[in-house]
N, C-alpha and C positions, 0 to 999 in steps of 0.2 A: 707881734701877736697881731697887731691891730691891720697888718697884711694879709691875714687868712681868716678876720671874720667875715660868715658869711653876711650878707642879707639878710634881713627876716622876710622868711613867704616864698625866698627864691628856692629851686631843687638845684642838688651839685650837678654839676658838669658829667657824670659817671651815669646819673639817673635819668639824662635826656638821651643818652646815647642807647642806652637800655629801651627806653621808650621806643624813639623810633624807628630800631631793629624791630620791636614786636608788631608794630605799623607795619611796617616791610612784610612780614610772615604771616600776618593775618590778610591783607592785601594778596597776596601770590598763594594763598591759601583759598580763599575766595574764587578768585581768579580762575583756579584748577576744579573747585569746586561746580564752578555754572558751566566751564567746558566741558566737564564730566556730563554735568545734568543736560546739557546742549546735545550733545551725542548722544546720551540714550532716549533722549527724546525723538530726534530723528529717527535713532533705530525702532523704535516703537514704532512710531510715524509710517514711516515705509514696511512693516510688518504687517500691521494692522491694516493697509490702504491694499497690500495682496492679497490676506484673507479674504477680503470684504469682495476684492474681486474674483477670487476663485470659488465663493460661497454664491457670487450670482451665476455664477457660469453651470454650476450643480444644477442649480434651481433652473437654468431656463433647459436646458440639455437631461432635464431627469436622469442628471449621472452621482452612481453613489459616493460619499465625502471621502470616501477612502479607496487605492487600487484595488480592482479586481484581483484577485489570484490570476493567473498567467492559466490561460486556454490552450488544452490538446489539440493539436494538430487533426482537421477534418479529414478520416480514411478515401473520401471519395467527394466530388462534385454535388452541389445541388441540384435535384433534376427541378428543369423548368415544368410547371406545368398548367392549366389553367386555374389551377385552385391558390397559386404562388405568384401568381405573376399579373401586371396591372396592365390596361391599354393606355401607348403613350396617349397624351391628352388628356386623362382622367383626373378627377382632385386627387391631391396627394391626401396620404392616410393622416388622421386627428394625429395631434402632436403627441398626447399620450395614451397612444393604442400598446398593447403587448408585444414584445419581440416574438418574433418568428421564433418555433421552438425547432429547432434541428434536431431530427434521430436518425438512426439507422435505417425506420421502417420509410421513411418521406427522401430516402435519398436512395440514389443509383445511377447507373454509368446510363450518358447519352452519346450513343455510340452510331455505327452507320445505318444501320438498321432504323432509328429512329431518324435519321435525317434522310434516309431515302423513301420511307410510309409515304406511301401517295394520299392526298386527300380524300373526303368523302366525296362520291359521285356527282350528290349534288352540293354545288359549292356558289360562291359567289363572284369568280374572277369574269372578266369582259373577255370578250376575246382574243383582243390584242396580247392581254395579259397570259392568256393562256397558251394561246401559241408561241409566245416566245418562252413559256417555261417549259413546254412539251420540244422545242427545240434544240435544247442541252444534249449534248454528247461527251462523255468521257474522250479525254486524248488519251488515255491508258484502257487500251483494252482487257486485260487482266483485270476480272472483277475482284475486288479482294475479301469478299466470303462468298460462303458457300450459297447458292442458291437452287429453285428449280423453275426450268423456264416454263411461261406458259404464253396460252394461246387466246389470244383475246378476239371475242365474238362482240360482234359491235350489230346492233338489230337499229334499221332505221327503220321508221315503223309511221301510219299514222295514226294510229290510237292503241288498243291493245294487242296483244297477240293470241291471234285465237289458237295457235298451231303450240300454246305453250306447256301443254299438258306431256307431247310427245318429246318436245326439249328437255321435260325434267326428264324422263326416263334415261333419255342420250348421256347427260350429265351427271345423272346419279351413281356416285360409288367412286366419280373421279376429281374431288376436292381440292384444289392446290394447282393443279393443272391448267386450269381455266382463269378470266376473268369475263366479267358480262357488261353489256355499254347498250344501255335503250334511248334512242332518241326519237318520240312522242312529237305528234303536235303539241304547242305548249296549252291548247285548249283541252288537252283529254286531260279530267280528273280521275279516269278510275282505280283502285288500288288494287294492291299487290299482296297475297297471302303474307305472314310474314316466314312460312315456312315453304317459301318458292325459291328456287333462285333467279329468280329477277326481283325479289322485294330489294328496295335499296339501290338497285342498278340503276336509274332513270339516272340520267346527267339534262343539265338547263339547256335548253333546245329553243330552239325559234321556228318558225313559220315557213312551211316547206311545201313549197307547188313542182310538182314533178315534172321536168326536162327544164327547169326556168335556174339562174345561176345560184339560187340559195340552195338548192339541193348539191354541189360542189361544197359550197359552205358548210353545210352540216356534215358532211362527210370528212372533211378536214375536220368539223370540232369532234366527231367521234374520235378520230386518229390521234388527235393532241388529248385526249381526258384517256385515252389507253396508255398512249407513251408514258404519263406519270407515273405509270407502275411500272418498274425498273426491270421487274420478273417477265412481264410481257415482251416473247420475241416474236410472234407470228398474227399479223391480223388480217380481220375477216370480215368482210361488209355484209349483210344479208339482210335482207325483207322481213316482213310479216308472213310471207305468203311461204319462204323458204322450208323446206325439209333435208334435215341430213338420209345419206345413203347408205352408211355405214356407220358403226359404233365408235363410239369415242376416241378408243385404244388405234384402231386405225388410223383416223384422220389425224388424231397428234404425232402416230409416227411418222405419216406421209408428209405432213408439213413442217416436222422438224427437220427431216432428212435432206429436204428439198434444200437446191443450189440456186433455184432463181425464183423469181416473184410470177403470179397468176393474172397479168392484167391483160384483158384483151385489147389486141391494135392491128387494125389492118386500113391498105389503102381501099376506099370505094368511091369509084366515079359514081356521078350523076347526082340527082338532087340530095339525096337526105343522106349523101358522105361529100367530096367535096362540093357539093353545091351548097353549104352552109358555112364556108368556111367565108372569111370579112377580111379582103385586101387590106384594110386598116390595120392588119396586124401584124402587118409587114415593118420593120426586118426583123421582128421577135420574132413571129413563125412565119414561114414561107408555104404557100401550099403544098411545095413538093414533101413537107413536114406534118401537114394534118393528116390525122387518124381516126378513126374510128372503131368505137367497144361498148362494151359490155361495161356499165355501172360497178357490177358486182364486182369486186376484187378481193385478193388475197396476198398478202406482202410481208417482207421482214421488216426488222425495227428499221435498219438504215436508211432502208428507202421510205418509212415513214417519216422517219427526221425530213427528209430531205423534201415531202408534199409540205408537211408543214410551215418549213420553211423557205416555201419557194415565194421570192417576192416581184420574178421577173413573169413569168407562163400565168400565174394565176389573176395578178391586175389585167394583164392584156384581154384575156377571158372576159372579166366584170366590164369591164369597158365597152368592147367590141361584140360579144356573141351574145346576140339580142336572143329573145326568147325564142326565134324559130332555128337559132342555132343549137338548140338539145347540148348547154357546157357539160350536164352530166356522161353524157354518149361519146364526146370531145375531149375532155381537161386532161384525165390523166392519159389514154390512148397515147395523146400527143404526147404529152409530157413527159411521159416516162419513155415511151420510140427515139424522142430527141435526146433524151440527157442519159439514160440509162440503156438502152437498148440489146444490151450484152448480157444484163442482170433478169430479164423478162421472158419470159416462157411465151409472150406474146399468144396467149389464150387463158379461158376464164376455167375456173371450177365448178361454175353453179349451171346446171344444164339449165334449158328452158325450148320449147317448143315454139317455132316460128313456121312450119309447114300451114299453117292453115291460111297465112299471108294477114294482111292489116299493120294498123300501127301499135297494136299490144300482141303479146302473146297470148297462147294460150292458157284456158287456167281449167283447170281438174278440179272434178264433185265429187260426190263420192262412188259413183260407179264406174269411174276411172280408176278407180285406185283397186288393182288388181295383184296376186304375186309377179305374173307374167310381167307385167306392166314395172314394177318395182324392181325384176332382176333385170330388166333392159338398160333399164339408167344406171342400173350399177354395175352393167360389165358388157353393154350392150356396141362398145368403140373399140376402137385402138388410139390411143397416141403416144407421143412419148416424153420419159420422167427422167431428168437426167441421161441424157443421151442413152435410154433405152425404150425398147418398145415394152408397152404395159395396157392392161386393156380396163386399169382403174383409170379414169379420166376426167369424171365427175364427182366429188363429194357430196355435193349438196344439189337439190333441185327446187323447180317453182314454174307454177305459181297454181299453190292448193291453199282451196277453199276448206272453210270450217268446215264446212257441211263432209268432208273428204276424211275429216279429224277420225271419225267412228275406227273407222275400215285404216285407217292409218296407224293405229292403237290397237288394232288385231294382228294386224300382218308382219308390222315394222318390225317391233320389240325380237319375235323368233328370227325371223328373215336376217335380220341385220348383228343380231345377237348382242343385244342392248345389254349388261347388266353379266 
């Protein structure tokens, strides 16, 4: 019995084993609890950080906290207008500006008509920009939409148009079949009534001196502006002293039916013809190619594009056709004869009287205007038109002064059957 007597205060062995097992279980429990807490803490930390980042983004870009509902697709593309376009280089809009409201009222199709729409007659293009744009021509000849061909009436003037009332009667009732372009001296400050066909038809101009090279530059500037309208198919250059000899329908049909241009060109020996040729123009222009003619012309669109695109003959005239050369009487006759003589009738459509001699043609005053005189201008000669003989040789005439306007308004409308 002495061997099984336990020492006083000492637990039995089975009690010690049980205690060690409980301590081990507690250690494992606390370890698992620690790991669970650590995992939970890491998870909450990543979630809160992501939430805080998204919240900052939403505040920065003013986005809604929740995803917006799905937007329905727009039926048409947004039309670009001056009201919703900002010029490149302007400051950005404020960050909290209200979004653009897109509705059916400000949506429309931006098609070929809008693309081809010509700019305002008064624009800020430089000459080189204007000529470049006017020289564009489509490779596909068939036009993809219906259009009415128009005649471009281009007036090269010193200032006002003294015979404008007669032209107003001529154009009346034929809207949509013509366009008008006026190139006055830039110093001219006259105004045109809003109800006039000439209102808003002035183009950017430069100083022009009759007989000098800048006269040819002005003619090309008029052509280039008229070419910006793709509906223009025939181009007529007129002065402020020109009058029509027939009504609009007759002139329109005559020009639209023509197979050739009307640029007067002839070889003239002597000081006012071949004597103006400068040998420095060789080899670009030879003496046998030199031509003289009237500056007042009529041509189709294809030839007009060739004129504004000329980078060979035009610069040569600019360098070597000195003031006594009178480039306006020689450039187009020479250029057209050398390059496009088969497409030219070699005559002008503007009648003028050189019978009295001198450096300038005759001017017509009030007493010169009679019914018989106008009839003679209309049918007093014969010429060739599309290979056939005709007595309609001139469609316009010059030089008529302001004093002749009264009688022109009395006789012309009835004789020429205006309206």
